[in-house]
N, C-alpha and C positions, 0 to 999 in steps of 0.2 A: 692554818690554811684550810684544812678540811672543813673546820667549823664555818669559816668565812664562805667557802664554796657552797656549803649546804644552805647557809642563810641567803646567799645571792640567788641560788636556784629556787628556793622557796618564794623569794620576793618576785622573781620573774614569772613563776607559775601563777602566783596570786594576781600580779598585774595583768597577765594574759587572760586569766579567768574573769577578772573584773571587766576587762575590755570586751570579752566575748559576751558576758552577761548583759553589759550595756547595749551592745549591738543587737542581741537577741530580743531584748525588751523593746528597743526602738522599732525594730522590724516587725515584731509581733504586734505591737500596738498599731503600727501603720497598716498592717494587713487587716487587722480586725476593724479598726475605726474608719479607714478611708481607703478608697481605691483611686489610684492615679492612672489615667490613660493619656497617651500621647497621640496627637493627630494633627490635622491641618484644616485650616478654614476653607469652607466650600460655600458656593452660592450658585444660584441659577443665572443662566445667560440667555439672552434673546437675540436672534438675528432678524433684523427688520428689512424685508424687501418691499417694493411697491407691488400692488396687485396687477398693474398694467405695464405694457411696454411702451415707453415714451422717453423723450429726452428730459433730463433733469434740469429744471430752471433755477433752483436755489437749494443750498444746503445751509441750514440755519444754526447748527450747534457744533461745538468742537469736542475733541476727546477730553475727557475729564469733567465735562459739564454735568451738573445735576439737573435732570429733567423730571417733569411731573406728568402724571397721567393726563392724556388728552392734549399735551403740548405739541405744536407743529414742529417737526424736525426737518422736513424737506418738502419741496414742491416740484411737481412735474409741469411741463409746458402744456397749457390747455387752449392754445390758440386755435386748434382745429376741433376740439371737442365742444367748446362753447357754442359755435354756430349750429352744430348738430342738435344740441339741447334746445336752442331757440326754435329751430325748425320743427322738431317733434312736438314742442309745447304748443306752437301755433296750429299744427295739424290736429292735435288733441282738442284744442278749443273749438275748432270748426266741427269736428265730429260730435262733440258734446252738444253743440247747437242743433245738429241734425237729430240727435236722440230726443232733445227737449221738444223739438217741433213735432216729432212723431207722437210723443206722449201727450202733448197739448191738443193734438188733432187739428182739423181745419178751422179756420176762423169763420165766425158767423157771416161775415161779408162774402166769403168765398161760397158758402152754401147758398146765400141769397142770390148771388150772381148766377150760380148753376140753375136755381129755380127760375130765375127770370129768363135765362136762355131757353129753358124747357117751355115756358109759356109762349115765348116768341115763336119757337118752332111749331107749337100747337096751332097758333094763330095762322102761320104760313100754311100749315097743312089744311086747315079749314078753308082758307082762301083757294088753295089749289084744288080741293075737292069740289068746291062750288064752281070753279072755272071749268073743271072737267065735266061736271054734270050739265052745265050750260051748253057746252059744245056738243055733248051727246044729244041733248034735247033739240038743239037747232038742226043737227044733221038728220034727225028723225022727222022733224016737222016740215022743213023746207029743203027740198032736194037741191043740192049744189050750193047752199049758203055757206056751209062749213065743210071743208075737205076732211078726208080721213087722216091726212097728215096732221091737221090741227088737233083732231081728237087724240091722236097718238102722242103728240107733244104735251097736251094737257095731262094725259094719263102718266107720262114719264115725270112731269113736274110734281104730280100728286105722289108718286112713289118716292121721289127724292124728299119731299116734305115729310112723308110718314117716316122715312129712314132717319131724318134729322130729329124728329120727335123721339124715336127710340134711342138714338145716340145721346141726346140731352137728358133723357130719362135715366140712362145708365150713369151718366156723369153726375147727376144729382145724387143717385144712390151711393156712388163712390165717395162723394164729398161728405155725405152724412155718415157713412160707415167709418171713414177715416183710414189710416194706413193699415196694411195687413200685419198680422202678428209676426209673420216670417220676416217682413222688412224691419219691424221694430227689433226683433231678436238679432238680426244681422247687424243693425246699426249699434246695438248695445255690445255685441261681441267685438266689433271693430273698435269701439271706444275702450273696452277693457284691454285690447291689444295695444292701443296707443298709450294708455296709462302705464302699462307694464314697460313699454319702451321708454317712456319718460322716466320712470323709476330707475330703470337700468342705467340710462345715461346720466341721471343725477348722481347715482351711486358711483359711476366712473369719475364724475367730476369731483365728488367728495374723496374718492380714493387717490386723487391727484395730490392730496396732502398726506404725508406720512406722519402719523400720530404716535406718540409714546403710549404703549399699552398699560404702563404702570410707572410708579416712581422708580427711578433707576439712575445709574451713572453711565455716561457714554464711554464705553471701553475702547471701541475702535471705529473710526470713520473710514469707510471702505470705498466710497465713490464721491465724485466731484461734479459741479455744475457742467453741463454740456455732454456728459456721458449718457449712454442709452441704458435706461433702467429696464429691468425685467423681473418677473416673479421669482426667477431662479437666482438672482444676484442680490445679496443683502447690501443695503446702504449703510447701516449702522449695526454694531454689536453692542448690546446693552448689558450691564451687570446689575441684577436686581439686588439691592442692598438689604431688603427685608422680605423674607427671613434670611439670616445667615446661620450656618451650623458648623460644628466641628465634626469632621469625619474621623472617627477613631475606631479601634479594634480591641475587643476583649477576648481573652482566652477562655476555654471551656470551663476550667475550674472556677472562674469568677463570674461566669455568665449568669448563674442563678442568683447572684447578688444584685444584678442590675434589673430594674423594672421601668417600663414606660412611665414617664411623668416624674421620675426622680429629680429632685432639685440638684443642680450642679453649680460649680464655680469654675470659671475658665480664666486662666492666666496665660500671658504670652511673655516671651523674652523681651519684647520691646516695652511692655508696660507691666512689669512684674508686681508693682505696687498698686495696680488698678484692676482688681479682679472684676469679672463680668458675671452677671447672673444668667443662668441657663437651665435647661431641663432636658431630660432624655425624651426625644420625640420619636425615635425609630430604633428597633432592634431587628437585625436581619434574621429571617427564619432559617437561613442556610449558612453552613460553615464554608470557609474558603481558606486557601493557603495565604499565609501572611504576605501582603504586598511588599515590594522592595522599599517603598518610601515610608513604611511604618517605623516609628521611633519607639522601641520598647527596650526595657532593661533585661527582659528574659530572652530565652533562645528564640530564634526566628523560624524554626522548622516545624512548629505545631500549627494546627488549624485554629482560626480565630473567627469571630463574628463581628460584622460591622455594626456600629451604632452611630446615630446622629444626635448630637447634643445641640439643640437650638439655643441661640444666644441673643440676649437683648444688647444691642450695640448702639445706643443713642448718639454717641460721639462719632460713629462711623470710623472707628479706629482699626478694625480688622480688615485685612486685605486677603484677596484670593490666594490660597496656597500658604499662608503664613502658618508656621508651626505654633501649636497651642497645646496646653496641658489641661485636661479635664479632671477635676477633683470631685469625687462622689463620696459623700458621707454615708457610710454603711450603717449608721445608727438610725437612719430614717425607718420608721415603721410603715406598714402598708397604709395605715390610716392617715399618716402624715404626708403621704405622697399626693400631690395635687392631682385631682381628677379632671380638671378643666384644661390643664396644659397638655400640649401635644404638638404634633406637627401642624403648622399653619396650613 
């Protein structure tokens, strides 16, 4: 019996030692060759409001739809904005014609007309001077033939004719000189103001269409046709599907083993047989306490560092918040680490 007990004890100890040795070798190899981190899928989200406050006329996509950059997602009512655009465009066209007229100067026909008016005024002045001189001579040569009143009237007519000559002379000079520089500058400034107003209203008209800023998936549809939109109220919430990353945490003892650009493999419980390629794109420069939702096999009371492992997901299989496991091969040398990969 004693011999049997000794044999059984030896066998139990041997089996335990073999089991411990097997576990130690497995754990040791895993620790040396590969680092497994647990985290969750994360991606960027965009809330899209309109730039202006107006009633929504149409909402064109539904939740879950795949949208592309530049695609129209919703429209505002533009029934009041379009007449304003037409009005300012017509006003700008009229002001542009004024500026062109100033730059072109007066037409040759207008200058010729002013010169003809001057010649006519000069002829009238010559005739008035002769009439006045005749009356003066008659009054001196024959007493009572011409009254003083006739002489005064002739003198007044001569003064009026000379004044008309001066007026027409100035008019001709103005026609030849063209518009004043100040008037041209004022007209050009008004044209610039009108153009700016046209650009502003056209931009408002363009902003009446809500465009997708990038390729994404409609996560939430928040408003409906007939509601009043505003810059503070999003109409859609979009999930940007590229890039996606796994937000994971590494403890301080393993921090030195992780480098930006390291090649990684990502697996999920939903698709364990379809690993995805990835790379380390971000390592936090600051430590933090382990978050509550971190899935680790070690104690959760130590400080950890956040890392982001960006993933190529051509099949769009990863969903926001999905648990994932990151496998980092520690056999990678610094020269094998891709230098072109990183955070997009």
